[in-house]
C-alpha positions in Angstrom: 125.7 133.9 102.7 126.9 131.5 99.9 126.5 128.4 102.0 123.0 129.6 103.3 121.9 129.9 99.6 123.1 126.4 98.8 121.3 125.0 101.7 118.3 126.8 100.2 118.6 125.5 96.9 119.6 121.8 98.3 116.0 122.3 100.2 114.3 123.1 97.1 115.7 120.4 95.0 114.7 117.8 97.6 111.4 119.2 97.9 110.8 119.4 94.1 112.0 115.6 94.1 109.7 114.6 96.6 106.9 116.4 94.8 107.5 114.7 91.5 107.9 111.5 93.0 104.4 111.9 94.8 102.9 113.1 91.3 105.0 110.0 89.7 103.4 107.7 91.8 99.6 108.9 92.3 99.0 110.7 89.3 101.0 109.8 86.2 99.6 107.0 84.1 103.1 105.6 83.5 104.4 103.1 86.0 102.3 100.1 87.0 101.3 98.5 83.6 103.5 99.3 80.8 101.7 101.1 77.6 102.5 98.3 75.3 100.7 95.6 77.9 97.5 97.3 78.3 96.1 96.0 75.0 97.5 92.5 75.7 95.6 92.9 79.0 92.5 94.0 77.7 92.6 91.2 74.7 92.7 88.6 77.5 89.7 89.9 79.4 87.8 90.5 76.2 88.1 87.0 75.3 87.5 85.4 78.7 85.5 87.4 80.8 81.9 86.5 81.3 79.0 88.2 82.7 79.1 88.0 86.7 82.9 88.1 86.8 84.6 90.8 88.8 87.8 92.5 87.8 90.4 93.9 90.4 93.4 95.6 88.8 96.5 96.2 90.9 97.8 98.5 91.4 94.2 100.3 91.3 95.4 103.9 90.1 96.7 102.4 86.6 93.6 101.7 84.6 95.2 102.6 81.0 94.2 99.1 80.0 90.4 99.6 80.4 90.1 102.0 77.3 90.6 98.9 75.1 87.8 96.6 76.8 84.9 95.7 74.8 81.5 96.7 75.7 80.0 94.8 78.3 82.7 94.6 80.6 81.5 96.9 83.3 82.2 95.3 86.7 85.6 96.7 87.5 86.5 97.1 91.1 89.4 99.5 91.9 89.1 98.8 95.8 90.7 95.8 96.2 92.6 97.2 99.4 89.2 97.8 101.6 87.8 93.8 101.2 88.3 91.3 103.8 88.9 87.6 102.6 85.4 86.9 104.1 84.2 89.5 101.8 85.7 88.3 99.1 84.4 85.0 99.5 80.9 86.6 99.2 81.8 87.6 95.8 81.8 83.9 95.0 78.2 83.2 93.4 77.4 79.8 93.6 80.8 78.6 92.2 80.0 79.7 88.6 81.6 83.4 88.5 85.2 84.2 88.8 87.3 87.2 89.9 90.3 88.5 87.7 93.3 90.1 89.0 95.4 92.5 86.7 98.7 92.8 88.2 101.9 94.3 87.3 103.8 90.9 87.9 103.9 87.8 89.9 105.3 89.0 93.2 102.3 91.4 93.6 99.8 88.5 92.7 101.3 85.9 94.9 101.0 88.7 97.7 97.3 89.4 96.8 96.6 85.2 96.5 98.0 84.5 100.1 96.3 87.5 101.7 92.8 86.6 100.3 93.0 83.1 100.3 92.7 82.9 96.6 92.6 79.6 94.4 94.5 80.3 91.0 92.4 78.6 88.2 94.6 80.1 85.2 97.1 82.6 84.3 97.8 84.8 81.4 101.0 86.4 80.9 100.5 89.9 79.3 104.3 91.0 78.6 105.3 92.2 82.0 101.9 92.1 83.6 99.9 89.2 84.7 96.2 88.2 84.4 95.0 85.6 86.8 91.5 84.1 86.9 90.8 83.0 90.6 88.1 82.1 92.9 88.0 82.2 96.9 89.8 78.9 98.3 86.9 78.4 100.6 83.7 76.5 99.5 81.6 78.4 97.1 79.2 80.6 98.8 75.6 79.4 97.9 73.2 82.3 97.5 70.1 80.7 97.1 68.2 84.1 97.1 70.7 87.2 96.5 68.6 90.5 97.7 70.2 92.6 94.7 69.5 90.2 91.9 65.9 89.2 93.4 64.6 92.7 94.4 62.0 92.5 91.4 60.7 89.0 93.0 60.4 90.8 96.7 57.2 89.6 98.2 56.2 93.3 99.1 58.1 96.6 99.6 56.3 99.1 101.8 56.3 102.2 104.5 54.7 102.1 108.1 54.4 105.1 110.2 54.2 105.6 114.0 50.4 105.0 113.8 50.9 101.8 111.7 49.3 103.1 108.4 50.8 100.9 105.5 51.6 102.5 102.6 52.8 100.3 99.5 55.5 100.7 96.9 55.1 100.1 93.5 57.2 98.1 91.1 58.4 100.4 88.2 60.9 99.4 85.8 63.7 97.9 87.8 62.9 99.4 91.3 60.4 99.6 93.9 59.1 103.5 93.6 58.0 104.6 97.1 57.1 108.3 96.2 57.0 111.4 93.9 60.7 112.4 95.0 63.7 111.2 92.8 65.1 109.3 95.7 62.4 107.7 97.1 62.8 104.1 95.7 64.4 100.8 96.6 66.6 99.5 93.4 69.9 98.2 92.4 73.1 100.1 91.6 77.0 99.6 91.7 78.4 101.7 94.6 81.0 102.0 97.3 80.2 100.5 100.7 82.7 101.6 103.1 85.2 101.9 100.3 84.2 98.4 98.5 82.9 98.9 95.1 80.0 96.3 94.7 76.1 95.8 93.8 73.6 97.2 96.4 70.2 98.4 97.0 69.5 101.8 97.4 67.1 102.3 100.4 67.0 105.9 101.5 65.0 105.9 104.9 62.0 108.2 105.4 61.7 110.5 108.5 60.0 108.7 111.4 58.8 106.1 108.9 60.0 102.3 108.6 60.7 101.1 105.2 60.1 97.4 104.8 61.4 94.9 102.5 59.9 91.7 102.4 61.2 88.2 100.7 59.5 84.9 100.9 61.5 81.9 101.8 60.6 79.9 98.9 64.2 78.5 98.9 64.4 76.8 102.3 67.2 78.8 103.5 68.6 78.5 107.0 71.0 81.6 107.1 70.6 85.0 106.4 73.8 87.6 105.5 73.1 91.2 105.6 75.4 94.1 104.8 74.1 97.9 105.2 76.0 101.1 104.7 75.9 104.8 104.4 77.4 106.3 101.3 80.0 109.0 101.7 77.6 112.0 101.0 75.9 110.4 104.2 78.3 109.9 106.6 80.3 113.1 106.0 77.2 115.0 106.8 77.6 116.6 110.2 75.2 115.3 113.0 73.6 112.8 110.2 71.0 110.4 112.3 71.9 106.6 112.4 69.6 103.8 110.9 67.7 101.4 112.9 67.7 98.2 111.1 65.5 95.1 112.1 65.4 91.8 110.4 62.0 89.7 111.6 61.2 86.3 110.6 57.2 85.5 110.6 57.1 88.5 113.1 59.8 87.8 115.3 62.9 89.9 115.3 66.1 87.8 114.6 68.6 90.8 114.4 68.6 94.2 115.5 71.3 96.8 115.4 72.1 100.6 114.6 74.0 101.7 111.5 75.7 104.6 112.6 76.5 107.4 110.3 80.1 106.5 109.6 82.0 105.0 106.9 81.7 101.2 107.8 79.9 98.5 106.1 78.1 96.4 108.7 78.0 92.6 107.9 75.9 90.3 109.9 75.2 86.7 109.6 72.4 85.0 111.1 70.6 81.6 111.4 67.0 81.6 110.8 64.6 79.4 112.7 63.4 76.2 111.4 60.4 76.9 108.7 61.4 80.5 108.6 58.6 81.7 105.9 58.4 85.8 105.5 61.7 87.5 105.9 61.0 91.5 106.8 64.1 93.6 106.7 63.1 97.1 108.1 65.0 100.4 108.1 63.9 103.6 110.2 65.4 106.9 110.8 64.4 109.8 112.9 65.3 112.6 110.3 66.1 111.6 106.8 68.3 114.7 105.6 71.1 113.5 103.4 70.4 109.6 104.5 72.1 108.0 101.4 71.7 104.3 102.7 72.2 101.2 100.7 72.0 97.3 101.6 72.8 93.8 100.1 73.0 90.4 101.3 71.6 86.8 100.8 69.9 83.6 101.7 72.2 80.6 102.1 71.6 76.9 103.4 
């Protein structure tokens, strides 16, 4: 009986230790960055961060340093683990902005640098922590026209139905208003695209209608990169309908695909024909219930 009791207590002790360990790793603000290093990290970012830069903390669950950041530092991504090297390259806007990596030491930074093919520009020790200014080691992504940044410059945003009837959207503030309901618009936001925190355009589609976002290629682009995704509220909806995506150039389709109602960011890169003028991004859905849908991308040489 005593042996059995001792075994029970031993199991309870082990279970308690495991639970404490899990809590310590995932829920405690201790570990990762030392409390005394958090103001030092913030001091560096407050001084060096510029608009357009992006900050990636790693480990991403320890964000105590953010309480010391000045107003205006809002582009912080806690989802580095979800990005691919190619997608990290997309964040390099014409070589102007930089990426900041806040790590708990040199070893973690070296792993990140190797995984994503990063070029270190400068490093700033912050006690035991390390803040690194970096860019993708590939050539800077040249974005002649960024869809999110240039949405106000869109040539036209409108809806068509099965009869071909044309209903224009109206520019209102910082977005295109396409109806009376709050969700009926095309406009910028920061959001999660399959676990990747980034800028995108809300473009909730309409039942049996096609939403068109048209850009004029005034920049002589020869390449188009398009990313689309459902938000979590949408892909967790049972029996949610997919969105049919079409890209047409001067009336001719150059890209068609189905964005399934799943946790995935679809990324497509296509060549544009010589002399491409009007670029029509079109999104259609059979039923719009909980179809929280976003896209981003750009035109390139």
